[in-house]
N, C-alpha and C positions, 0 to 999 in steps of 0.2 A: 438388485436395484440398478436401473440404468445410469450410466455415467452422465454427469452434468454436461450440458452443451457449452462448449467454449465460446467466448465472446468473439464475434468476427473481427477482423482487422482490416482497416483501410489505410494504406500507406501512401502518403503524398510525397512523391519524389523517389525515383527508382534508380538512383545511383548506387555506389558501392554499398553504403550502409542501408539505405532504404530497400534496395533490391535484395539484400541479404535478409532483412527483416521479413519481407514478403515470402521469400523461399522458406525461411525457418518457421514462420507461422503456418504455412501450408503443410510443411513436413510434420508439424505437431498436430495435424488434423483439424486445423481451423479453416473456416471460410476466410479466404484472404484475397483481397483485390487491391489494385493500386491505380494511381494517377501519375503521369509523367508529362511535363510540358513538351518535351522533345518527342517527335514521332519516332525517331530512330530508337530511343530507349524503350518506348512503349512497344514498338514492333519487335524488338529483340526479346522482350519479356513474353510477349504473346507467342513468338516462335518457339520459345522454350516451354510452352504449355501453361503459362500463367495468365491470370485475368487482369488486364490492364487497359487503360483508356487514356486519351489526351483530353478528354472532356471533364474538366474539374467539377462542374455542376452535376454531371451524371454520377460521378464517384461519390460526391457528398450527399446527393439525394438517396443513393443506395445506403450510405452509412447511416443516415437518419432513419431510414426505413428498418434497418436491421439492428440498430443500436450498437453499431461497430465502435471499437476503439480506434480513433484516428491517430495515426503516427505521422508527425511532421518530420520530413526527412530532406529538408532543403537548407541551404546556407542561410545565416541570419539576414543578409540583405534581401532575400526573396520572401521573407515572412509576410510582409504586408500584402503581397499578392494573394495569399491564402486565407488570412484571418478574416477579412471582410466576408468572403463567401462562406467560411465556416460559421461565422456568427449568424449569417442570414439563412443558411440551409440546414445546418446540423448543430445548433447551439446546445442541444441536450446530450450530445455524444461525449463520452469520456475522451480526453485529449492528452497526448504526450508528445515528446519530441526526442530526437537523437542527435541534437547539435552539440558542439563541443564547448559552448558557453551556456550558462544557466541564467545569470542575472539579466543580461540583455534580452534574452528570450522571454523571461518572466515579465519584464517591463512591457514588452510588446503585447504579450497575452493579456496582461492586466488592462492595458489601454484599450484593448479590443473588447473588454467585458467578458472574457472567457476564463478568468482565473479559477472560478469555482468548480470547473470541470477539468482542470489541468493539473497534471503531475509531471514535472520535467524528468527527462532521462538522458543518459549519455553512455553508450557502450564504449568501453576503452578497448576498441579493436579496430583494425583497418590495415590497409596496405598502402604503398605509394601509388597504386593504380586507382583509377576511378571509372565510373560508369557501370551500367548493368552487367557487362561481360566480366567485370572484376569480382563480382559478388558470388557468394555461395552459402548454402544453408548452415554450414558448420563454422562460419566466421566467428561466431560469438561463444562457441563452446569453451567453457572454463574461464572466460574473460570477465573482469569486473565490469558491472554496468551500474552506473550511478542512478539512484532513484531519489528524487527530491523529497525532503520532509520540511518544507517551509511552513510557516504558520497557517497559511490558507488551505493546506492540502486536505482534501476530502478523504475519509477512510475508505469508502467504497471504490472511489477512483484509484486510490493508492493500491488497493488489493487487486484491481483489474490490471493495472500496469505491471505490478509484481508478477502476476500469473504469466504475462507475456514474456517477461524477462526470464523466468524459470523455463518456460517452454522453449526459449531460444538457446538454452543450455548454459546461460551465464549465471554468475553469482551476483546478487544485488548488493550494492554498497549504499546505504542510506546516508544522505548528506544534505545540508542546507546549501542553497544556491551560491551564496557568497563564499562559502568554504570550498565548494567544488571549484569555483573559478580561480581561487588562490592556488589550489593544488594543480589544476590543469595548466595554469601559467608556468608552473615549475616543471611538470613532468611531461608536458605535451607541447605547449606553445614556445617556450624557451628552447627546447631541443630543436624545433623547426628552424628557429633563427640561428642557432649555433651551427646546425648542419649547413645552412646556406652560407654562413660566414666561412666555414671550413672548406666548402667547395670552391668558393671564390678565392680564398687564400692559396689553395693548392693550384688552381688554374693559373696563378701568377708565376709559378715555378716551372721552368721548361721541362724538367725530367719527372715531375711529380706523378703525372698520370701513368707514365710508363712503369713506375715502381709501385703504384698504389695496390694495396692488397686488402686484407681483412679489416684492419682498423679503419682505414679510410672508407671502405665500403659500408661498414656498420655505422660509422659516424655520420655519413652523408646520406643514408638510406632515405630519410624522409624529405630530403631536398628534391627527390624525384616526384613529390606530390605536385599536382597542378597548382601553379602559383595563385590562381584566383581563390582556391580553397584555403591555402595557407593565409592569404591576406584576410579572408573573411573571418577565420577563427582568431587570428592575432589582433586584428583591429577591433573586433567586437569585445575583446577582453582587455583592452588597453589599460583600464584602471588597475587591474591586477598584474598585468605583464610588465608594466613600467618598473615598479619596485623590484620585481623578480629579475628583470634585465639589469637593473642597477646593482643588485647583489652579485650577479655573475661577473659583471664588469669590475666590480670592486675586488673580487677574489682574483681575477686575472691580472688586474693592475698591481695587486700586492705580490703576486707571484713574479711578475716582470721585475718589480723593484728589487725583490729578494735575489732573483737571478742576476741582475745587473750588478748588485753590490756585494753579494756573497756567493755567487755562482750556485744557488740552491733553490730548488722548488719544493723542498721537503714539507713545508707547512701545508701547501695545497694538496700534494700527493697523499700525505698521511691522513689528512682530514677527509679527503675524498674517498680514500680506500675504507676508512672507518664507516663513512656514511653508506657506502655501497654494501658493506657487510651487514649493517643494520637492515637494509632493504632485503637482502637475501634471507634474513632470519625473521622478517616481519610476520607477526602472527596473522592467521586467517581464521579466527574463531567463529563458529556458526552462531548466529542470533536465533534463539528458539523460544525465549521466554516472554518477549514483548507481544502484547495483544493489540492489534490495530483497532483504534477507536477508543481505547481506555484512556483515562486521565494521564496526560504527560507522555503519551506514546510517541509523538514526534520528537520531543526532546530526548527520550530514551534511545530512540533509533539513531538520532544524530550523534549522540555520545558513543554509542556502540560502533558506528561506522568510523568515527574518528580514531577509535582504539584498534581498528583493524577487523572489526566484525563484518560478517557477510551473511546474506540470506540465501540459502540454497533450495528452499522449498516454501510452499505457501505458509503464511503465518495465520494463526487464528484471528478472526474478526469478532469484535464484541457483539453479543447476542446471536452469534452463529455457532458457538461451541456446543 
């Protein structure tokens, strides 16, 4: 029996993440093509042998003709530029994204009337570099990739997005948008702000950069990210980032008070070490029993993801077993 034809992929935005999705999809044997507003990015992709254009309408017309999965790979502020043309030219195409916030994107998608074809996504992979040259097909291998299981999510579109995630070599982590954003505030957006603060603090000390080594390098790595990208992710997730930032400031304030009065930072150090140990031992159990489309499947997947469950291969879909 001949292998099933894989859904084509149309990537809108060929920066680090979008460019890597295009490469990974092509490497998996898919028809993959992309759009990039900047001619420099598009030309770099074409020079590397990939199918890309600066004409958004051309890319979307092709996506509609081929039934491609459209992957939105632009920062949240750029979304409105894409959603109107998608609604007009490719409204029936399955749709996902790779942005680092989910609730704000879902709100934009819903306002554009595209929610019924949309399943949000967020690969937890990247570097401090940006642009097409920074990407590569193996960027997502082994990395968690969030896949949304909000109430509106269509089973067929979910399965289509899941197939792409698996093809990219990632493990899918099912989550509701608001839960993703709370987690991302803690493990991605707050670290960006802490890295910036650490870099600024060190810059105030004359000898600091001369002595800086591994701890400083690792702690400030993400401060090398383009400032506009950091602002886009943090500002789009401000409802979740604010309480997370408050919590971090509370912990540091308590440590300062303890250091000043008792010359001790034991509470913060011990609690932090215990939390890090929990992370090192956090389970990654494979989700294999949920059937997409059956009663309560979204709730079951969200609960499994919350407990550390991941999807490593295609799940059965109701009426297709």
